FILUM-873283 format. One record per atom (N, C-alpha, C, CB): atom name; residue in three letters; z, x, y. Coordinates in steps of 0.1 Angstrom, whole numbers, always signed. Glycine has a CB too. Example, Ala and Ser with C-alpha at 12.3 -4.5 7.8 and 13.67 -1.06 7.14 Angstrom:
% residues 2
<atom><a>N</a><r>ala</r><up>+78</up><east>+132</east><north>-57</north></atom>
<atom><a>CA</a><r>ala</r><up>+78</up><east>+123</east><north>-45</north></atom>
<atom><a>C</a><r>ala</r><up>+78</up><east>+132</east><north>-33</north></atom>
<atom><a>CB</a><r>ala</r><up>+90</up><east>+113</east><north>-45</north></atom>
<atom><a>N</a><r>ser</r><up>+71</up><east>+128</east><north>-22</north></atom>
<atom><a>CA</a><r>ser</r><up>+71</up><east>+137</east><north>-11</north></atom>
<atom><a>C</a><r>ser</r><up>+79</up><east>+129</east><north>+0</north></atom>
<atom><a>CB</a><r>ser</r><up>+57</up><east>+141</east><north>-6</north></atom>
END
This chain:
% residues 83
<atom><a>N</a><r>met</r><up>-37</up><east>-64</east><north>-214</north></atom>
<atom><a>CA</a><r>met</r><up>-22</up><east>-63</east><north>-216</north></atom>
<atom><a>C</a><r>met</r><up>-19</up><east>-78</east><north>-208</north></atom>
<atom><a>CB</a><r>met</r><up>-15</up><east>-46</east><north>-208</north></atom>
<atom><a>N</a><r>thr</r><up>-22</up><east>-86</east><north>-198</north></atom>
<atom><a>CA</a><r>thr</r><up>-16</up><east>-90</east><north>-191</north></atom>
<atom><a>C</a><r>thr</r><up>-14</up><east>-104</east><north>-203</north></atom>
<atom><a>CB</a><r>thr</r><up>-21</up><east>-90</east><north>-176</north></atom>
<atom><a>N</a><r>asn</r><up>-21</up><east>-107</east><north>-216</north></atom>
<atom><a>CA</a><r>asn</r><up>-18</up><east>-116</east><north>-224</north></atom>
<atom><a>C</a><r>asn</r><up>-8</up><east>-118</east><north>-233</north></atom>
<atom><a>CB</a><r>asn</r><up>-24</up><east>-116</east><north>-229</north></atom>
<atom><a>N</a><r>leu</r><up>-4</up><east>-101</east><north>-234</north></atom>
<atom><a>CA</a><r>leu</r><up>+4</up><east>-97</east><north>-244</north></atom>
<atom><a>C</a><r>leu</r><up>+16</up><east>-102</east><north>-244</north></atom>
<atom><a>CB</a><r>leu</r><up>+5</up><east>-85</east><north>-246</north></atom>
<atom><a>N</a><r>ser</r><up>+25</up><east>-114</east><north>-231</north></atom>
<atom><a>CA</a><r>ser</r><up>+32</up><east>-124</east><north>-232</north></atom>
<atom><a>C</a><r>ser</r><up>+31</up><east>-129</east><north>-226</north></atom>
<atom><a>CB</a><r>ser</r><up>+40</up><east>-124</east><north>-233</north></atom>
<atom><a>N</a><r>trp</r><up>+32</up><east>-145</east><north>-225</north></atom>
<atom><a>CA</a><r>trp</r><up>+36</up><east>-152</east><north>-213</north></atom>
<atom><a>C</a><r>trp</r><up>+46</up><east>-151</east><north>-206</north></atom>
<atom><a>CB</a><r>trp</r><up>+36</up><east>-163</east><north>-216</north></atom>
<atom><a>N</a><r>ser</r><up>+59</up><east>-148</east><north>-211</north></atom>
<atom><a>CA</a><r>ser</r><up>+61</up><east>-146</east><north>-208</north></atom>
<atom><a>C</a><r>ser</r><up>+74</up><east>-134</east><north>-198</north></atom>
<atom><a>CB</a><r>ser</r><up>+56</up><east>-153</east><north>-212</north></atom>
<atom><a>N</a><r>lys</r><up>+64</up><east>-126</east><north>-202</north></atom>
<atom><a>CA</a><r>lys</r><up>+66</up><east>-113</east><north>-189</north></atom>
<atom><a>C</a><r>lys</r><up>+54</up><east>-111</east><north>-184</north></atom>
<atom><a>CB</a><r>lys</r><up>+71</up><east>-97</east><north>-193</north></atom>
<atom><a>N</a><r>his</r><up>+60</up><east>-99</east><north>-171</north></atom>
<atom><a>CA</a><r>his</r><up>+53</up><east>-98</east><north>-161</north></atom>
<atom><a>C</a><r>his</r><up>+40</up><east>-89</east><north>-158</north></atom>
<atom><a>CB</a><r>his</r><up>+61</up><east>-95</east><north>-153</north></atom>
<atom><a>N</a><r>leu</r><up>+34</up><east>-84</east><north>-164</north></atom>
<atom><a>CA</a><r>leu</r><up>+25</up><east>-68</east><north>-168</north></atom>
<atom><a>C</a><r>leu</r><up>+38</up><east>-57</east><north>-169</north></atom>
<atom><a>CB</a><r>leu</r><up>+12</up><east>-61</east><north>-152</north></atom>
<atom><a>N</a><r>phe</r><up>+44</up><east>-57</east><north>-155</north></atom>
<atom><a>CA</a><r>phe</r><up>+56</up><east>-47</east><north>-154</north></atom>
<atom><a>C</a><r>phe</r><up>+61</up><east>-42</east><north>-164</north></atom>
<atom><a>CB</a><r>phe</r><up>+67</up><east>-53</east><north>-148</north></atom>
<atom><a>N</a><r>gly</r><up>+67</up><east>-61</east><north>-166</north></atom>
<atom><a>CA</a><r>gly</r><up>+73</up><east>-57</east><north>-177</north></atom>
<atom><a>C</a><r>gly</r><up>+71</up><east>-52</east><north>-195</north></atom>
<atom><a>CB</a><r>gly</r><up>+78</up><east>-65</east><north>-176</north></atom>
<atom><a>N</a><r>ile</r><up>+63</up><east>-54</east><north>-196</north></atom>
<atom><a>CA</a><r>ile</r><up>+51</up><east>-54</east><north>-212</north></atom>
<atom><a>C</a><r>ile</r><up>+49</up><east>-40</east><north>-206</north></atom>
<atom><a>CB</a><r>ile</r><up>+32</up><east>-67</east><north>-215</north></atom>
<atom><a>N</a><r>ile</r><up>+42</up><east>-36</east><north>-198</north></atom>
<atom><a>CA</a><r>ile</r><up>+42</up><east>-21</east><north>-199</north></atom>
<atom><a>C</a><r>ile</r><up>+53</up><east>-6</east><north>-200</north></atom>
<atom><a>CB</a><r>ile</r><up>+37</up><east>-20</east><north>-190</north></atom>
<atom><a>N</a><r>lys</r><up>+66</up><east>-15</east><north>-189</north></atom>
<atom><a>CA</a><r>lys</r><up>+80</up><east>-7</east><north>-197</north></atom>
<atom><a>C</a><r>lys</r><up>+89</up><east>-10</east><north>-210</north></atom>
<atom><a>CB</a><r>lys</r><up>+89</up><east>-7</east><north>-187</north></atom>
<atom><a>N</a><r>thr</r><up>+85</up><east>-19</east><north>-214</north></atom>
<atom><a>CA</a><r>thr</r><up>+78</up><east>-18</east><north>-231</north></atom>
<atom><a>C</a><r>thr</r><up>+80</up><east>-10</east><north>-236</north></atom>
<atom><a>CB</a><r>thr</r><up>+66</up><east>-17</east><north>-235</north></atom>
<atom><a>N</a><r>lys</r><up>+83</up><east>-6</east><north>-246</north></atom>
<atom><a>CA</a><r>lys</r><up>+84</up><east>+4</east><north>-253</north></atom>
<atom><a>C</a><r>lys</r><up>+80</up><east>+1</east><north>-262</north></atom>
<atom><a>CB</a><r>lys</r><up>+92</up><east>+10</east><north>-255</north></atom>
<atom><a>N</a><r>asn</r><up>+61</up><east>+4</east><north>-257</north></atom>
<atom><a>CA</a><r>asn</r><up>+50</up><east>+0</east><north>-275</north></atom>
<atom><a>C</a><r>asn</r><up>+41</up><east>+13</east><north>-278</north></atom>
<atom><a>CB</a><r>asn</r><up>+36</up><east>-17</east><north>-274</north></atom>
<atom><a>N</a><r>lys</r><up>+45</up><east>+18</east><north>-288</north></atom>
<atom><a>CA</a><r>lys</r><up>+34</up><east>+29</east><north>-291</north></atom>
<atom><a>C</a><r>lys</r><up>+21</up><east>+23</east><north>-301</north></atom>
<atom><a>CB</a><r>lys</r><up>+43</up><east>+42</east><north>-299</north></atom>
<atom><a>N</a><r>ala</r><up>+23</up><east>+13</east><north>-304</north></atom>
<atom><a>CA</a><r>ala</r><up>+4</up><east>+9</east><north>-309</north></atom>
<atom><a>C</a><r>ala</r><up>+1</up><east>+3</east><north>-298</north></atom>
<atom><a>CB</a><r>ala</r><up>-1</up><east>-4</east><north>-323</north></atom>
<atom><a>N</a><r>leu</r><up>+8</up><east>+0</east><north>-284</north></atom>
<atom><a>CA</a><r>leu</r><up>-5</up><east>-1</east><north>-270</north></atom>
<atom><a>C</a><r>leu</r><up>-6</up><east>+13</east><north>-268</north></atom>
<atom><a>CB</a><r>leu</r><up>-2</up><east>-11</east><north>-253</north></atom>
<atom><a>N</a><r>ile</r><up>+3</up><east>+16</east><north>-265</north></atom>
<atom><a>CA</a><r>ile</r><up>-1</up><east>+30</east><north>-259</north></atom>
<atom><a>C</a><r>ile</r><up>-13</up><east>+39</east><north>-269</north></atom>
<atom><a>CB</a><r>ile</r><up>+14</up><east>+41</east><north>-257</north></atom>
<atom><a>N</a><r>gly</r><up>-10</up><east>+39</east><north>-279</north></atom>
<atom><a>CA</a><r>gly</r><up>-23</up><east>+42</east><north>-291</north></atom>
<atom><a>C</a><r>gly</r><up>-34</up><east>+37</east><north>-290</north></atom>
<atom><a>CB</a><r>gly</r><up>-22</up><east>+38</east><north>-303</north></atom>
<atom><a>N</a><r>val</r><up>-38</up><east>+23</east><north>-282</north></atom>
<atom><a>CA</a><r>val</r><up>-45</up><east>+13</east><north>-284</north></atom>
<atom><a>C</a><r>val</r><up>-51</up><east>+21</east><north>-271</north></atom>
<atom><a>CB</a><r>val</r><up>-40</up><east>-3</east><north>-286</north></atom>
<atom><a>N</a><r>val</r><up>-42</up><east>+18</east><north>-255</north></atom>
<atom><a>CA</a><r>val</r><up>-58</up><east>+17</east><north>-248</north></atom>
<atom><a>C</a><r>val</r><up>-56</up><east>+37</east><north>-242</north></atom>
<atom><a>CB</a><r>val</r><up>-59</up><east>+0</east><north>-228</north></atom>
<atom><a>N</a><r>cys</r><up>-49</up><east>+41</east><north>-247</north></atom>
<atom><a>CA</a><r>cys</r><up>-56</up><east>+62</east><north>-247</north></atom>
<atom><a>C</a><r>cys</r><up>-69</up><east>+62</east><north>-257</north></atom>
<atom><a>CB</a><r>cys</r><up>-40</up><east>+78</east><north>-255</north></atom>
<atom><a>N</a><r>ile</r><up>-65</up><east>+63</east><north>-271</north></atom>
<atom><a>CA</a><r>ile</r><up>-81</up><east>+62</east><north>-272</north></atom>
<atom><a>C</a><r>ile</r><up>-90</up><east>+57</east><north>-278</north></atom>
<atom><a>CB</a><r>ile</r><up>-84</up><east>+69</east><north>-274</north></atom>
<atom><a>N</a><r>thr</r><up>-95</up><east>+42</east><north>-270</north></atom>
<atom><a>CA</a><r>thr</r><up>-100</up><east>+35</east><north>-259</north></atom>
<atom><a>C</a><r>thr</r><up>-105</up><east>+42</east><north>-252</north></atom>
<atom><a>CB</a><r>thr</r><up>-91</up><east>+28</east><north>-251</north></atom>
<atom><a>N</a><r>leu</r><up>-98</up><east>+57</east><north>-239</north></atom>
<atom><a>CA</a><r>leu</r><up>-104</up><east>+53</east><north>-228</north></atom>
<atom><a>C</a><r>leu</r><up>-108</up><east>+67</east><north>-232</north></atom>
<atom><a>CB</a><r>leu</r><up>-97</up><east>+48</east><north>-215</north></atom>
<atom><a>N</a><r>leu</r><up>-107</up><east>+75</east><north>-243</north></atom>
<atom><a>CA</a><r>leu</r><up>-109</up><east>+87</east><north>-248</north></atom>
<atom><a>C</a><r>leu</r><up>-125</up><east>+81</east><north>-251</north></atom>
<atom><a>CB</a><r>leu</r><up>-97</up><east>+93</east><north>-262</north></atom>
<atom><a>N</a><r>ala</r><up>-126</up><east>+73</east><north>-257</north></atom>
<atom><a>CA</a><r>ala</r><up>-140</up><east>+70</east><north>-259</north></atom>
<atom><a>C</a><r>ala</r><up>-146</up><east>+66</east><north>-248</north></atom>
<atom><a>CB</a><r>ala</r><up>-141</up><east>+61</east><north>-268</north></atom>
<atom><a>N</a><r>leu</r><up>-137</up><east>+55</east><north>-244</north></atom>
<atom><a>CA</a><r>leu</r><up>-152</up><east>+60</east><north>-234</north></atom>
<atom><a>C</a><r>leu</r><up>-154</up><east>+68</east><north>-226</north></atom>
<atom><a>CB</a><r>leu</r><up>-158</up><east>+53</east><north>-227</north></atom>
<atom><a>N</a><r>ile</r><up>-147</up><east>+77</east><north>-221</north></atom>
<atom><a>CA</a><r>ile</r><up>-148</up><east>+87</east><north>-211</north></atom>
<atom><a>C</a><r>ile</r><up>-161</up><east>+95</east><north>-216</north></atom>
<atom><a>CB</a><r>ile</r><up>-134</up><east>+96</east><north>-210</north></atom>
<atom><a>N</a><r>leu</r><up>-161</up><east>+100</east><north>-232</north></atom>
<atom><a>CA</a><r>leu</r><up>-165</up><east>+109</east><north>-241</north></atom>
<atom><a>C</a><r>leu</r><up>-179</up><east>+99</east><north>-245</north></atom>
<atom><a>CB</a><r>leu</r><up>-152</up><east>+112</east><north>-253</north></atom>
<atom><a>N</a><r>val</r><up>-181</up><east>+86</east><north>-247</north></atom>
<atom><a>CA</a><r>val</r><up>-189</up><east>+73</east><north>-249</north></atom>
<atom><a>C</a><r>val</r><up>-206</up><east>+82</east><north>-229</north></atom>
<atom><a>CB</a><r>val</r><up>-170</up><east>+49</east><north>-245</north></atom>
<atom><a>N</a><r>ile</r><up>-196</up><east>+84</east><north>-221</north></atom>
<atom><a>CA</a><r>ile</r><up>-204</up><east>+81</east><north>-209</north></atom>
<atom><a>C</a><r>ile</r><up>-204</up><east>+96</east><north>-205</north></atom>
<atom><a>CB</a><r>ile</r><up>-199</up><east>+70</east><north>-197</north></atom>
<atom><a>N</a><r>tyr</r><up>-194</up><east>+98</east><north>-211</north></atom>
<atom><a>CA</a><r>tyr</r><up>-200</up><east>+121</east><north>-203</north></atom>
<atom><a>C</a><r>tyr</r><up>-204</up><east>+128</east><north>-211</north></atom>
<atom><a>CB</a><r>tyr</r><up>-188</up><east>+135</east><north>-197</north></atom>
<atom><a>N</a><r>val</r><up>-203</up><east>+124</east><north>-225</north></atom>
<atom><a>CA</a><r>val</r><up>-214</up><east>+139</east><north>-236</north></atom>
<atom><a>C</a><r>val</r><up>-225</up><east>+128</east><north>-241</north></atom>
<atom><a>CB</a><r>val</r><up>-205</up><east>+150</east><north>-255</north></atom>
<atom><a>N</a><r>pro</r><up>-237</up><east>+144</east><north>-238</north></atom>
<atom><a>CA</a><r>pro</r><up>-249</up><east>+130</east><north>-233</north></atom>
<atom><a>C</a><r>pro</r><up>-258</up><east>+128</east><north>-248</north></atom>
<atom><a>CB</a><r>pro</r><up>-265</up><east>+138</east><north>-216</north></atom>
<atom><a>N</a><r>pro</r><up>-259</up><east>+137</east><north>-260</north></atom>
<atom><a>CA</a><r>pro</r><up>-257</up><east>+133</east><north>-269</north></atom>
<atom><a>C</a><r>pro</r><up>-251</up><east>+114</east><north>-275</north></atom>
<atom><a>CB</a><r>pro</r><up>-251</up><east>+142</east><north>-270</north></atom>
<atom><a>N</a><r>leu</r><up>-241</up><east>+116</east><north>-272</north></atom>
<atom><a>CA</a><r>leu</r><up>-233</up><east>+97</east><north>-271</north></atom>
<atom><a>C</a><r>leu</r><up>-239</up><east>+90</east><north>-266</north></atom>
<atom><a>CB</a><r>leu</r><up>-220</up><east>+92</east><north>-264</north></atom>
<atom><a>N</a><r>arg</r><up>-240</up><east>+97</east><north>-245</north></atom>
<atom><a>CA</a><r>arg</r><up>-240</up><east>+89</east><north>-239</north></atom>
<atom><a>C</a><r>arg</r><up>-256</up><east>+80</east><north>-248</north></atom>
<atom><a>CB</a><r>arg</r><up>-238</up><east>+95</east><north>-223</north></atom>
<atom><a>N</a><r>asn</r><up>-269</up><east>+90</east><north>-250</north></atom>
<atom><a>CA</a><r>asn</r><up>-281</up><east>+84</east><north>-252</north></atom>
<atom><a>C</a><r>asn</r><up>-278</up><east>+80</east><north>-262</north></atom>
<atom><a>CB</a><r>asn</r><up>-292</up><east>+92</east><north>-253</north></atom>
<atom><a>N</a><r>leu</r><up>-270</up><east>+80</east><north>-275</north></atom>
<atom><a>CA</a><r>leu</r><up>-274</up><east>+73</east><north>-282</north></atom>
<atom><a>C</a><r>leu</r><up>-266</up><east>+61</east><north>-274</north></atom>
<atom><a>CB</a><r>leu</r><up>-274</up><east>+77</east><north>-296</north></atom>
<atom><a>N</a><r>phe</r><up>-261</up><east>+57</east><north>-269</north></atom>
<atom><a>CA</a><r>phe</r><up>-260</up><east>+38</east><north>-261</north></atom>
<atom><a>C</a><r>phe</r><up>-267</up><east>+36</east><north>-254</north></atom>
<atom><a>CB</a><r>phe</r><up>-248</up><east>+33</east><north>-252</north></atom>
<atom><a>N</a><r>his</r><up>-277</up><east>+41</east><north>-248</north></atom>
<atom><a>CA</a><r>his</r><up>-279</up><east>+44</east><north>-243</north></atom>
<atom><a>C</a><r>his</r><up>-278</up><east>+42</east><north>-219</north></atom>
<atom><a>CB</a><r>his</r><up>-286</up><east>+44</east><north>-254</north></atom>
<atom><a>N</a><r>phe</r><up>-266</up><east>+49</east><north>-218</north></atom>
<atom><a>CA</a><r>phe</r><up>-257</up><east>+48</east><north>-211</north></atom>
<atom><a>C</a><r>phe</r><up>-264</up><east>+59</east><north>-196</north></atom>
<atom><a>CB</a><r>phe</r><up>-242</up><east>+51</east><north>-220</north></atom>
<atom><a>N</a><r>ser</r><up>-258</up><east>+59</east><north>-190</north></atom>
<atom><a>CA</a><r>ser</r><up>-257</up><east>+70</east><north>-178</north></atom>
<atom><a>C</a><r>ser</r><up>-247</up><east>+75</east><north>-173</north></atom>
<atom><a>CB</a><r>ser</r><up>-262</up><east>+66</east><north>-167</north></atom>
<atom><a>N</a><r>val</r><up>-246</up><east>+79</east><north>-163</north></atom>
<atom><a>CA</a><r>val</r><up>-233</up><east>+87</east><north>-157</north></atom>
<atom><a>C</a><r>val</r><up>-228</up><east>+83</east><north>-146</north></atom>
<atom><a>CB</a><r>val</r><up>-236</up><east>+101</east><north>-154</north></atom>
<atom><a>N</a><r>leu</r><up>-218</up><east>+70</east><north>-147</north></atom>
<atom><a>CA</a><r>leu</r><up>-214</up><east>+62</east><north>-137</north></atom>
<atom><a>C</a><r>leu</r><up>-208</up><east>+76</east><north>-121</north></atom>
<atom><a>CB</a><r>leu</r><up>-201</up><east>+50</east><north>-147</north></atom>
<atom><a>N</a><r>ser</r><up>-210</up><east>+70</east><north>-115</north></atom>
<atom><a>CA</a><r>ser</r><up>-211</up><east>+77</east><north>-97</north></atom>
<atom><a>C</a><r>ser</r><up>-194</up><east>+73</east><north>-94</north></atom>
<atom><a>CB</a><r>ser</r><up>-226</up><east>+67</east><north>-82</north></atom>
<atom><a>N</a><r>ala</r><up>-189</up><east>+78</east><north>-83</north></atom>
<atom><a>CA</a><r>ala</r><up>-183</up><east>+75</east><north>-84</north></atom>
<atom><a>C</a><r>ala</r><up>-175</up><east>+63</east><north>-73</north></atom>
<atom><a>CB</a><r>ala</r><up>-182</up><east>+84</east><north>-88</north></atom>
<atom><a>N</a><r>glu</r><up>-189</up><east>+58</east><north>-73</north></atom>
<atom><a>CA</a><r>glu</r><up>-186</up><east>+45</east><north>-67</north></atom>
<atom><a>C</a><r>glu</r><up>-194</up><east>+33</east><north>-78</north></atom>
<atom><a>CB</a><r>glu</r><up>-192</up><east>+45</east><north>-50</north></atom>
<atom><a>N</a><r>asp</r><up>-195</up><east>+32</east><north>-90</north></atom>
<atom><a>CA</a><r>asp</r><up>-199</up><east>+31</east><north>-101</north></atom>
<atom><a>C</a><r>asp</r><up>-174</up><east>+34</east><north>-106</north></atom>
<atom><a>CB</a><r>asp</r><up>-216</up><east>+45</east><north>-105</north></atom>
<atom><a>N</a><r>leu</r><up>-171</up><east>+41</east><north>-108</north></atom>
<atom><a>CA</a><r>leu</r><up>-162</up><east>+40</east><north>-112</north></atom>
<atom><a>C</a><r>leu</r><up>-150</up><east>+30</east><north>-100</north></atom>
<atom><a>CB</a><r>leu</r><up>-160</up><east>+54</east><north>-117</north></atom>
<atom><a>N</a><r>leu</r><up>-153</up><east>+34</east><north>-87</north></atom>
<atom><a>CA</a><r>leu</r><up>-143</up><east>+28</east><north>-80</north></atom>
<atom><a>C</a><r>leu</r><up>-145</up><east>+11</east><north>-87</north></atom>
<atom><a>CB</a><r>leu</r><up>-146</up><east>+30</east><north>-62</north></atom>
<atom><a>N</a><r>ile</r><up>-155</up><east>+6</east><north>-84</north></atom>
<atom><a>CA</a><r>ile</r><up>-162</up><east>-5</east><north>-84</north></atom>
<atom><a>C</a><r>ile</r><up>-150</up><east>-18</east><north>-98</north></atom>
<atom><a>CB</a><r>ile</r><up>-180</up><east>+1</east><north>-90</north></atom>
<atom><a>N</a><r>ala</r><up>-147</up><east>-7</east><north>-109</north></atom>
<atom><a>CA</a><r>ala</r><up>-146</up><east>-4</east><north>-123</north></atom>
<atom><a>C</a><r>ala</r><up>-138</up><east>-11</east><north>-123</north></atom>
<atom><a>CB</a><r>ala</r><up>-144</up><east>+8</east><north>-129</north></atom>
<atom><a>N</a><r>leu</r><up>-136</up><east>-1</east><north>-110</north></atom>
<atom><a>CA</a><r>leu</r><up>-118</up><east>-1</east><north>-115</north></atom>
<atom><a>C</a><r>leu</r><up>-106</up><east>-12</east><north>-100</north></atom>
<atom><a>CB</a><r>leu</r><up>-111</up><east>+24</east><north>-113</north></atom>
<atom><a>N</a><r>ile</r><up>-113</up><east>-15</east><north>-89</north></atom>
<atom><a>CA</a><r>ile</r><up>-116</up><east>-26</east><north>-88</north></atom>
<atom><a>C</a><r>ile</r><up>-115</up><east>-45</east><north>-92</north></atom>
<atom><a>CB</a><r>ile</r><up>-121</up><east>-21</east><north>-88</north></atom>
<atom><a>N</a><r>ser</r><up>-120</up><east>-36</east><north>-101</north></atom>
<atom><a>CA</a><r>ser</r><up>-127</up><east>-52</east><north>-108</north></atom>
<atom><a>C</a><r>ser</r><up>-118</up><east>-51</east><north>-121</north></atom>
<atom><a>CB</a><r>ser</r><up>-149</up><east>-51</east><north>-113</north></atom>
<atom><a>N</a><r>gly</r><up>-108</up><east>-47</east><north>-126</north></atom>
<atom><a>CA</a><r>gly</r><up>-99</up><east>-47</east><north>-139</north></atom>
<atom><a>C</a><r>gly</r><up>-88</up><east>-48</east><north>-123</north></atom>
<atom><a>CB</a><r>gly</r><up>-99</up><east>-29</east><north>-154</north></atom>
<atom><a>N</a><r>val</r><up>-84</up><east>-41</east><north>-118</north></atom>
<atom><a>CA</a><r>val</r><up>-70</up><east>-46</east><north>-111</north></atom>
<atom><a>C</a><r>val</r><up>-68</up><east>-64</east><north>-111</north></atom>
<atom><a>CB</a><r>val</r><up>-70</up><east>-40</east><north>-94</north></atom>
<atom><a>N</a><r>val</r><up>-86</up><east>-59</east><north>-105</north></atom>
<atom><a>CA</a><r>val</r><up>-83</up><east>-76</east><north>-94</north></atom>
<atom><a>C</a><r>val</r><up>-78</up><east>-92</east><north>-109</north></atom>
<atom><a>CB</a><r>val</r><up>-110</up><east>-83</east><north>-82</north></atom>
<atom><a>N</a><r>ser</r><up>-91</up><east>-86</east><north>-123</north></atom>
<atom><a>CA</a><r>ser</r><up>-85</up><east>-86</east><north>-129</north></atom>
<atom><a>C</a><r>ser</r><up>-73</up><east>-94</east><north>-138</north></atom>
<atom><a>CB</a><r>ser</r><up>-85</up><east>-81</east><north>-125</north></atom>
<atom><a>N</a><r>leu</r><up>-65</up><east>-81</east><north>-134</north></atom>
<atom><a>CA</a><r>leu</r><up>-53</up><east>-82</east><north>-146</north></atom>
<atom><a>C</a><r>leu</r><up>-41</up><east>-92</east><north>-130</north></atom>
<atom><a>CB</a><r>leu</r><up>-43</up><east>-57</east><north>-156</north></atom>
<atom><a>N</a><r>leu</r><up>-45</up><east>-89</east><north>-120</north></atom>
<atom><a>CA</a><r>leu</r><up>-37</up><east>-93</east><north>-109</north></atom>
<atom><a>C</a><r>leu</r><up>-42</up><east>-108</east><north>-110</north></atom>
<atom><a>CB</a><r>leu</r><up>-40</up><east>-84</east><north>-95</north></atom>
<atom><a>N</a><r>trp</r><up>-53</up><east>-121</east><north>-112</north></atom>
<atom><a>CA</a><r>trp</r><up>-54</up><east>-131</east><north>-107</north></atom>
<atom><a>C</a><r>trp</r><up>-47</up><east>-136</east><north>-123</north></atom>
<atom><a>CB</a><r>trp</r><up>-70</up><east>-136</east><north>-101</north></atom>
<atom><a>N</a><r>phe</r><up>-44</up><east>-129</east><north>-130</north></atom>
<atom><a>CA</a><r>phe</r><up>-44</up><east>-135</east><north>-146</north></atom>
<atom><a>C</a><r>phe</r><up>-26</up><east>-135</east><north>-145</north></atom>
<atom><a>CB</a><r>phe</r><up>-54</up><east>-122</east><north>-163</north></atom>
<atom><a>N</a><r>glu</r><up>-23</up><east>-129</east><north>-137</north></atom>
<atom><a>CA</a><r>glu</r><up>-11</up><east>-129</east><north>-140</north></atom>
<atom><a>C</a><r>glu</r><up>-3</up><east>-138</east><north>-125</north></atom>
<atom><a>CB</a><r>glu</r><up>-7</up><east>-113</east><north>-144</north></atom>
<atom><a>N</a><r>ile</r><up>-7</up><east>-139</east><north>-121</north></atom>
<atom><a>CA</a><r>ile</r><up>-7</up><east>-151</east><north>-109</north></atom>
<atom><a>C</a><r>ile</r><up>-3</up><east>-162</east><north>-110</north></atom>
<atom><a>CB</a><r>ile</r><up>-19</up><east>-155</east><north>-104</north></atom>
<atom><a>N</a><r>phe</r><up>-18</up><east>-166</east><north>-129</north></atom>
<atom><a>CA</a><r>phe</r><up>-19</up><east>-178</east><north>-135</north></atom>
<atom><a>C</a><r>phe</r><up>-7</up><east>-180</east><north>-143</north></atom>
<atom><a>CB</a><r>phe</r><up>-31</up><east>-180</east><north>-143</north></atom>
<atom><a>N</a><r>lys</r><up>-3</up><east>-172</east><north>-147</north></atom>
<atom><a>CA</a><r>lys</r><up>+11</up><east>-174</east><north>-152</north></atom>
<atom><a>C</a><r>lys</r><up>+19</up><east>-175</east><north>-149</north></atom>
<atom><a>CB</a><r>lys</r><up>+16</up><east>-170</east><north>-157</north></atom>
<atom><a>N</a><r>val</r><up>+22</up><east>-169</east><north>-136</north></atom>
<atom><a>CA</a><r>val</r><up>+34</up><east>-174</east><north>-130</north></atom>
<atom><a>C</a><r>val</r><up>+32</up><east>-187</east><north>-122</north></atom>
<atom><a>CB</a><r>val</r><up>+39</up><east>-164</east><north>-122</north></atom>
<atom><a>N</a><r>leu</r><up>+22</up><east>-195</east><north>-118</north></atom>
<atom><a>CA</a><r>leu</r><up>+19</up><east>-201</east><north>-115</north></atom>
<atom><a>C</a><r>leu</r><up>+19</up><east>-217</east><north>-122</north></atom>
<atom><a>CB</a><r>leu</r><up>+12</up><east>-195</east><north>-111</north></atom>
<atom><a>N</a><r>ser</r><up>+13</up><east>-213</east><north>-138</north></atom>
<atom><a>CA</a><r>ser</r><up>+18</up><east>-222</east><north>-150</north></atom>
<atom><a>C</a><r>ser</r><up>+31</up><east>-224</east><north>-148</north></atom>
<atom><a>CB</a><r>ser</r><up>+16</up><east>-218</east><north>-165</north></atom>
<atom><a>N</a><r>arg</r><up>+34</up><east>-211</east><north>-152</north></atom>
<atom><a>CA</a><r>arg</r><up>+50</up><east>-215</east><north>-159</north></atom>
<atom><a>C</a><r>arg</r><up>+55</up><east>-224</east><north>-148</north></atom>
<atom><a>CB</a><r>arg</r><up>+63</up><east>-200</east><north>-161</north></atom>
<atom><a>N</a><r>arg</r><up>+57</up><east>-231</east><north>-140</north></atom>
<atom><a>CA</a><r>arg</r><up>+67</up><east>-238</east><north>-122</north></atom>
<atom><a>C</a><r>arg</r><up>+56</up><east>-247</east><north>-124</north></atom>
<atom><a>CB</a><r>arg</r><up>+69</up><east>-227</east><north>-103</north></atom>
<atom><a>N</a><r>phe</r><up>+44</up><east>-254</east><north>-132</north></atom>
<atom><a>CA</a><r>phe</r><up>+41</up><east>-261</east><north>-132</north></atom>
<atom><a>C</a><r>phe</r><up>+46</up><east>-267</east><north>-138</north></atom>
<atom><a>CB</a><r>phe</r><up>+33</up><east>-261</east><north>-133</north></atom>
<atom><a>N</a><r>val</r><up>+47</up><east>-263</east><north>-153</north></atom>
<atom><a>CA</a><r>val</r><up>+57</up><east>-273</east><north>-164</north></atom>
<atom><a>C</a><r>val</r><up>+70</up><east>-271</east><north>-165</north></atom>
<atom><a>CB</a><r>val</r><up>+52</up><east>-271</east><north>-180</north></atom>
<atom><a>N</a><r>ser</r><up>+76</up><east>-264</east><north>-156</north></atom>
<atom><a>CA</a><r>ser</r><up>+90</up><east>-264</east><north>-154</north></atom>
<atom><a>C</a><r>ser</r><up>+89</up><east>-274</east><north>-149</north></atom>
<atom><a>CB</a><r>ser</r><up>+98</up><east>-255</east><north>-147</north></atom>
<atom><a>N</a><r>ile</r><up>+87</up><east>-286</east><north>-139</north></atom>
<atom><a>CA</a><r>ile</r><up>+83</up><east>-289</east><north>-127</north></atom>
<atom><a>C</a><r>ile</r><up>+83</up><east>-301</east><north>-136</north></atom>
<atom><a>CB</a><r>ile</r><up>+71</up><east>-281</east><north>-118</north></atom>
<atom><a>N</a><r>ala</r><up>+74</up><east>-311</east><north>-149</north></atom>
<atom><a>CA</a><r>ala</r><up>+69</up><east>-316</east><north>-153</north></atom>
<atom><a>C</a><r>ala</r><up>+76</up><east>-313</east><north>-163</north></atom>
<atom><a>CB</a><r>ala</r><up>+59</up><east>-317</east><north>-152</north></atom>
END
């Protein structure tokens, strides 16, 4: 999501009405939930049920990934404008 625009920050991208993005994110989350928590699908992909700790680690990792890239975009804009 952060790579959608080098000129807008993440919240600007989210605030922009983008039905395709919303659809893709919702379908992806639904598919992920089904594959992890529906036993036949979970067995098909050889996954196991995630614990609350696993989900928290994944959430924190995702947030940190988004934040560092947003910081990178801001810093790269500043250095490009200085040069």
